[in-house]
N, C-alpha and C positions, 0 to 999 in steps of 0.2 A: 493455842501455846504460848511455850517458856521463856518470860524474856530472861529471867535466873537465868538463862538453861542458854539463849543464845549469848545473852554477856559474858558467861562462863564461856564458851567458843569462842566468840570470836576475842574475845581475854589472853588463850591461848594464841588463838590463829597468834597474834600481833609478838606476841612473844616469841612463838616460831621463827617473823617477818627476825626479828632482831636478831635472834644466835644468828641466820641463815646473816646477816649482815654480815653483823661482826669476824665468822668465824671470815668470806670470800671473803673482807674488805682486807685481812692478813692477804697469808703469802700460799693459799689456798688459793684461785684460783685460780687451775686446770683441772680443781677435784669437778668431776659429771653435778655435783651438787651442785654447784658451785657455775658450772657452763646454765644449766637451768635454768635458778637464778637469773643466773645475764641476761638469755632469749626474753622471757618474762621484761623483765627490766626493760631486753629494749621495745619491745612487745606492747609496755604501758606506754613508751616516751611516745613512742608512733601515734597511739595511736591518741594522749595528745596534744600529739602535732597536727593528731589530721586533723580536728576539732576544731583548734585555736585556730585554723589556717582557714576551714569548712566555713566559720562564723568571720574573718573577719573577706572575705571573696562574699558573703550573703549584704553587708555591711556596704563591698565598693558597690558590687548591685545594686541595691533598691538605689545609689549614687545613682549610679549609668542612666538608672531607668531614668529617676526623675526629671537627669540631665537630657533625656533624649524627649522625656515625655512636653517640655519645656520645648525645647528648639520645633518640635514638629508643631508648637501654638506659635511660635514665631516667624515661623515660611509665611511667605508674602498671596493671596490668597489668589488664587488665574484669576483674567480676564469677565469670566462669567460672575464669577462670584463680586464681585467689584461691583459687576452693572448688577447686582441683587442687590446691593446693600447705597444706590449712588443717591445722591440730595435731587427731590426737580423743586420745582411749585418755588413762595415765597425764602422757601427756610435754604436753597441755595447759596450759597458763601457764594459765588460771580456773580446774584445776584442783581442785578439796582434799585434802588428805589426809584418810589415814583418823582417824583422830586429830579434827582441826577436823568432818570430818562426823558423828562421833561427837554435840558440840559442840554439832553445829550441830539433826538431833537432839531433844539431852537438853532444849534452849532450845524450841525447838517443841515439845513435850507439858509445860512449865510453863506457857505462855500459856496449852496451852486451858483 
């Protein structure tokens, strides 16, 4: 591939595009060349808008998925799951120490 020819062709295309833009910017808007150019410009602008909207929606969707995931993790577990992780034995927070158990027995025997 010859880059000199490619650059030369791109430069000619740029010159043509600038000529058509200047020509249509004047009072020649109703000409067929200008109408074709206008529809092409509108299509390009619409494509840019679609790409930008798609990018914005993808960012919003990513944030929404993260929010849904955090919300799902924050839900309270059902009774079966809670029983699975319930404390038992000496680690139970409500469990009395041995001295507290003896004091409770002594109080019970005094009342009876």
